C-alpha positions as a Python dict, from the first residue, in 0.01 Angstrom:
ca = {
    (1, 'M'): (0, 0, 0),
    (2, 'S'): (-282, 241, 106),
    (3, 'R'): (-459, 548, -23),
    (4, 'G'): (-241, 851, 57),
    (5, 'D'): (87, 659, 47),
    (6, 'I'): (374, 824, -131),
    (7, 'V'): (551, 560, -343),
    (8, 'R'): (867, 545, -547),
    (9, 'L'): (773, 475, -910),
    (10, 'T'): (992, 233, -1089),
    (11, 'P'): (1010, 334, -1456),
    (12, 'P'): (879, 96, -1718),
    (13, 'K'): (1139, -106, -1909),
    (14, 'S'): (1082, 84, -2232),
    (15, 'E'): (1295, 385, -2325),
    (16, 'G'): (1112, 693, -2434),
    (17, 'R'): (1009, 1036, -2321),
    (18, 'E'): (946, 947, -1955),
    (19, 'Q'): (1157, 1161, -1723),
    (20, 'Q'): (1475, 1017, -1579),
    (21, 'G'): (1568, 982, -1211),
    (22, 'A'): (1362, 904, -906),
    (23, 'R'): (992, 958, -949),
    (24, 'F'): (729, 952, -683),
    (25, 'G'): (352, 926, -684),
    (26, 'V'): (58, 953, -442),
    (27, 'V'): (-180, 657, -426),
    (28, 'I'): (-527, 791, -507),
    (29, 'Q'): (-713, 460, -534),
    (30, 'S'): (-954, 350, -263),
    (31, 'D'): (-830, 94, -15),
    (32, 'A'): (-1132, -117, -106),
    (33, 'L'): (-962, -199, -436),
    (34, 'T'): (-635, -319, -283),
    (35, 'P'): (-662, -676, -427),
    (36, 'L'): (-633, -540, -782),
    (37, 'P'): (-304, -588, -971),
    (38, 'T'): (-302, -218, -1055),
    (39, 'V'): (-315, 99, -853),
    (40, 'I'): (-418, 457, -951),
    (41, 'V'): (-146, 709, -870),
    (42, 'A'): (-88, 1080, -929),
    (43, 'P'): (280, 1156, -1007),
    (44, 'T'): (463, 1439, -830),
    (45, 'S'): (694, 1712, -960),
    (46, 'Q'): (908, 1979, -797),
    (47, 'S'): (956, 2165, -1124),
    (48, 'A'): (596, 2175, -1254),
    (49, 'R'): (429, 2512, -1256),
    (50, 'N'): (204, 2613, -968),
    (51, 'T'): (-166, 2588, -1051),
    (52, 'H'): (-486, 2574, -849),
    (53, 'F'): (-529, 2204, -946),
    (54, 'R'): (-181, 2092, -834),
    (55, 'P'): (-179, 2053, -458),
    (56, 'V'): (146, 2095, -275),
    (57, 'I'): (266, 1828, -34),
    (58, 'A'): (578, 1768, 174),
    (59, 'L'): (798, 1491, 36),
    (60, 'K'): (1116, 1419, 229),
    (61, 'S'): (1111, 1775, 371),
    (62, 'E'): (1079, 1925, 25),
    (63, 'K'): (767, 2084, -128),
    (64, 'T'): (640, 1901, -434),
    (65, 'K'): (326, 1930, -652),
    (66, 'V'): (84, 1644, -708),
    (67, 'L'): (-2, 1626, -1080),
    (68, 'V'): (-363, 1514, -1049),
    (69, 'E'): (-421, 1592, -1415),
    (70, 'Q'): (-183, 1301, -1490),
    (71, 'L'): (-359, 1024, -1293),
    (72, 'T'): (-254, 684, -1415),
    (73, 'A'): (-306, 318, -1333),
    (74, 'I'): (17, 124, -1293),
    (75, 'D'): (112, -228, -1203),
    (76, 'V'): (146, -249, -821),
    (77, 'R'): (495, -390, -866),
    (78, 'R'): (602, -46, -1004),
    (79, 'A'): (493, 121, -676),
    (80, 'S'): (609, -116, -410),
    (81, 'D'): (843, 119, -216),
    (82, 'V'): (639, 332, 23),
    (83, 'V'): (848, 642, 117),
    (84, 'G'): (591, 839, 314),
    (85, 'H'): (225, 928, 356),
    (86, 'V'): (37, 1251, 294),
    (87, 'T'): (-132, 1421, 585),
    (88, 'I'): (-512, 1414, 608),
    (89, 'E'): (-518, 1780, 516),
    (90, 'E'): (-298, 1716, 207),
    (91, 'L'): (-526, 1431, 109),
    (92, 'W'): (-833, 1659, 131),
    (93, 'T'): (-666, 1906, -107),
    (94, 'I'): (-574, 1624, -341),
    (95, 'D'): (-936, 1501, -334),
    (96, 'E'): (-1063, 1853, -420),
    (97, 'A'): (-812, 1880, -707),
    (98, 'V'): (-909, 1535, -846),
    (99, 'A'): (-1280, 1636, -829),
    (100, 'L'): (-1205, 1954, -1022),
    (101, 'V'): (-988, 1782, -1287),
    (102, 'V'): (-1238, 1501, -1356),
    (103, 'G'): (-1538, 1726, -1347),
    (104, 'L'): (-1713, 1620, -1026),
    (105, 'H'): (-1785, 1976, -914),
}
């Protein structure tokens, strides 16, 4: 799994408020941290509102938003199915949005 990979997120075993159905995320974490048992991902959503801090990417020929304000670390076993990869241009817009959301500007 590499930075920029789009992965299928397996839901945790607990029942709660997490949305149902297939969920995807973009791996944000540096490849230098690959040996860790966790990985930082940004979930995606087709129904989330458009904002300047939610970059739009193509996922299986559909436009979807990357929810960088919801970055989370998950066990790598929950993100083992790589279904695609963002383009370099999409990764740049994700990087800009992450910098904005975490206050690096």
